[in-house]
BADO-134828 format. One record per atom (N, C-alpha, C): x, y, z; residue in three letters; residue number from 0. Coordinates in steps of 0.1 Angstrom, whole numbers, plus 5000, padded with zeros to 4 digits. Each point is the difference from the previous one (the first is absolute). Example, Ala and Ser with C-alpha at 12.3 -4.5 7.8 and 13.67 -1.06 7.14 Angstrom:
BEGIN
> x, y, z, type, seq
> 5132, 4943, 5078, ala, 0
> 4991, 5012, 5000, ala, 0
> 5009, 5012, 5000, ala, 0
> 4996, 5011, 4993, ser, 1
> 5009, 5011, 5000, ser, 1
> 4992, 5011, 5008, ser, 1
***
This chain:
BEGIN
> x, y, z, type, seq
> 6266, 2920, 0679, met, 0
> 5002, 5004, 5014, met, 0
> 4998, 5015, 5001, met, 0
> 4993, 5004, 5011, ser, 1
> 4997, 5014, 5002, ser, 1
> 5010, 5006, 5010, ser, 1
> 5002, 5013, 4998, glu, 2
> 5009, 5008, 5008, glu, 2
> 4992, 5012, 5005, glu, 2
> 5004, 5005, 5012, thr, 3
> 4993, 5011, 5006, thr, 3
> 5010, 5012, 5001, thr, 3
> 4995, 5012, 4996, tyr, 4
> 5009, 5011, 4999, tyr, 4
> 4993, 5012, 5008, tyr, 4
> 5009, 5008, 5006, ser, 5
> 4995, 5012, 5008, ser, 5
> 4998, 5011, 4990, ser, 5
> 4989, 5007, 5000, val, 6
> 4997, 5011, 4992, val, 6
> 4994, 5012, 5008, val, 6
> 5008, 5010, 5001, leu, 7
> 4996, 5012, 5009, leu, 7
> 4992, 5010, 4992, leu, 7
> 4991, 5006, 5007, gly, 8
> 4991, 5010, 4993, gly, 8
> 4987, 4996, 4996, gly, 8
> 4997, 4987, 5002, met, 9
> 4986, 4995, 4996, met, 9
> 4991, 5003, 5012, met, 9
> 4989, 5007, 4998, thr, 10
> 4991, 5004, 5011, thr, 10
> 4985, 4996, 4997, thr, 10
> 4997, 4996, 4988, cys, 11
> 4986, 4998, 4997, cys, 11
> 4998, 4990, 4989, cys, 11
> 4988, 4997, 4997, gly, 12
> 4996, 4990, 4990, gly, 12
> 5005, 5005, 4986, gly, 12
> 5000, 5013, 4998, gly, 13
> 5005, 5005, 4987, gly, 13
> 5015, 4997, 4999, gly, 13
> 5007, 5002, 5010, cys, 14
> 5015, 4997, 5000, cys, 14
> 5002, 4985, 4997, cys, 14
> 4992, 4992, 5007, ala, 15
> 5002, 4985, 4998, ala, 15
> 4997, 4997, 4985, ala, 15
> 4990, 5006, 4994, arg, 16
> 4997, 4997, 4986, arg, 16
> 5011, 5005, 4991, arg, 16
> 5006, 5012, 5003, ser, 17
> 5010, 5005, 4992, ser, 17
> 5013, 4991, 5000, ser, 17
> 5003, 4995, 5012, val, 18
> 5011, 4991, 5001, val, 18
> 4997, 4987, 4993, val, 18
> 4989, 4994, 5002, thr, 19
> 4996, 4988, 4993, thr, 19
> 5000, 5001, 4985, thr, 19
> 4994, 5011, 4995, asn, 20
> 5000, 5002, 4986, asn, 20
> 5014, 5002, 4994, asn, 20
> 5009, 5008, 5007, ala, 21
> 5013, 5002, 4995, ala, 21
> 5008, 4987, 4999, ala, 21
> 4998, 4991, 5010, ile, 22
> 5007, 4987, 5000, ile, 22
> 4995, 4992, 4988, ile, 22
> 4987, 4999, 4999, lys, 23
> 4994, 4992, 4990, lys, 23
> 5003, 5005, 4986, lys, 23
> 5002, 5013, 4998, asp, 24
> 5004, 5006, 4987, asp, 24
> 5014, 4994, 4996, asp, 24
> 5009, 4999, 5010, lys, 25
> 5013, 4995, 4998, lys, 25
> 5000, 4984, 4998, lys, 25
> 4992, 4994, 5008, ala, 26
> 4999, 4985, 5000, ala, 26
> 4985, 4996, 4999, ala, 26
> 4994, 5000, 4988, pro, 27
> 4986, 4997, 4999, pro, 27
> 4995, 4988, 5007, pro, 27
> 5007, 4990, 5002, gly, 28
> 4996, 4987, 5006, gly, 28
> 5002, 5000, 5015, gly, 28
> 5005, 5011, 5006, ala, 29
> 5003, 5000, 5014, ala, 29
> 4988, 5000, 5009, ala, 29
> 5001, 4993, 5011, gln, 30
> 4990, 5000, 5010, gln, 30
> 5004, 5010, 5011, gln, 30
> 4992, 5010, 5003, val, 31
> 5004, 5011, 5009, val, 31
> 4990, 5001, 5011, val, 31
> 5005, 5001, 5012, gln, 32
> 4991, 5002, 5012, gln, 32
> 5007, 5011, 5008, gln, 32
> 4992, 5011, 5003, val, 33
> 5005, 5011, 5008, val, 33
> 4994, 5000, 5014, val, 33
> 5009, 5002, 5010, asp, 34
> 4996, 5001, 5014, asp, 34
> 5003, 5014, 5004, asp, 34
> 4989, 5009, 5000, leu, 35
> 5002, 5014, 5003, leu, 35
> 5005, 5002, 5015, leu, 35
> 4995, 4992, 5009, ala, 36
> 5004, 5002, 5014, ala, 36
> 5014, 4997, 5002, ala, 36
> 5006, 4990, 4993, ala, 37
> 5014, 4996, 5001, ala, 37
> 5009, 5008, 4990, ala, 37
> 4993, 5008, 4992, lys, 38
> 5007, 5007, 4989, lys, 38
> 5009, 4991, 4992, lys, 38
> 4994, 4989, 4996, ala, 39
> 5007, 4989, 4993, ala, 39
> 4992, 4995, 4988, ala, 39
> 5007, 4995, 4990, val, 40
> 4994, 4994, 4989, val, 40
> 5007, 4986, 4998, val, 40
> 4991, 4990, 4998, thr, 41
> 5005, 4986, 4997, thr, 41
> 4997, 4997, 4985, thr, 41
> 5011, 4996, 4994, val, 42
> 4999, 4998, 4985, val, 42
> 5005, 4986, 4997, val, 42
> 4993, 4994, 4991, glu, 43
> 5005, 4987, 4994, glu, 43
> 5000, 5002, 4985, glu, 43
> 5011, 4997, 4993, gly, 44
> 5000, 5001, 4986, gly, 44
> 5008, 5012, 4995, gly, 44
> 5007, 5007, 5009, ala, 45
> 5008, 5012, 4995, ala, 45
> 5013, 5000, 5009, ala, 45
> 5011, 5003, 4994, asp, 46
> 5012, 5001, 5008, asp, 46
> 5001, 5013, 5008, asp, 46
> 5010, 5001, 5009, glu, 47
> 5001, 5011, 5009, glu, 47
> 5003, 5013, 4993, glu, 47
> 5008, 4999, 4990, gly, 48
> 5004, 5012, 4992, gly, 48
> 4987, 5006, 4993, gly, 48
> 4992, 4991, 4995, met, 49
> 4988, 5004, 4993, met, 49
> 4990, 5007, 5010, met, 49
> 4999, 4994, 5011, val, 50
> 4991, 5005, 5011, val, 50
> 5005, 5014, 5004, val, 50
> 5013, 5001, 5003, lys, 51
> 5006, 5013, 5004, lys, 51
> 4997, 5011, 4990, lys, 51
> 5003, 4997, 4987, gln, 52
> 4998, 5010, 4990, gln, 52
> 4985, 5004, 4999, gln, 52
> 4991, 4990, 5000, ala, 53
> 4986, 5003, 4999, ala, 53
> 4995, 5009, 5012, ala, 53
> 5004, 4996, 5012, val, 54
> 4996, 5008, 5012, val, 54
> 5005, 5014, 4999, val, 54
> 5013, 5002, 4996, glu, 55
> 5005, 5014, 4999, glu, 55
> 4994, 5008, 4989, glu, 55
> 4997, 4993, 4988, asn, 56
> 4993, 5007, 4989, asn, 56
> 4986, 5004, 5004, asn, 56
> 4994, 4993, 5010, ala, 57
> 4986, 5003, 5004, ala, 57
> 5001, 5012, 5011, ala, 57
> 5012, 5004, 5004, gly, 58
> 5001, 5011, 5009, gly, 58
> 5001, 4996, 5015, gly, 58
> 5004, 4988, 5002, phe, 59
> 5001, 4995, 5014, phe, 59
> 5015, 4996, 5003, phe, 59
> 5003, 4999, 5012, glu, 60
> 5014, 4997, 5004, glu, 60
> 5001, 4985, 5003, glu, 60
> 5009, 4993, 4992, tyr, 61
> 5003, 4986, 5001, tyr, 61
> 5010, 5000, 5012, tyr, 61
> 4997, 4991, 5010, ala, 62
> 5009, 5000, 5012, ala, 62
> 5006, 4986, 5002, ala, 62
> 5000, 4991, 4990, gly, 63
> 5007, 4988, 5001, gly, 63
> 4991, 4988, 5003, gly, 63
> 5006, 4988, 4999, lys, 64
> 4993, 4987, 5002, lys, 64
> 4998, 4998, 5015, lys, 64
> 4989, 4995, 5003, leu, 65
> 4997, 4996, 5014, leu, 65
> 5003, 4985, 5002, leu, 65
> 5004, 4996, 5012, his, 66
> 5003, 4986, 5002, his, 66
> 4988, 4993, 5007, his, 66
***
């Protein structure tokens, strides 16, 4: 099951790659899709704590799960 999280500070493709790579480093099998316009990332295969830590380690602000 996938979950979508708000990530503040992403402004370009490089940001999207940084977030994607950080999440995949923590959870190699995760499926990650970034939506720059919505400033959101949808992840399947990683729990919220893992996503939060990866996003923050990549230098972005984790702003919680979206409904």
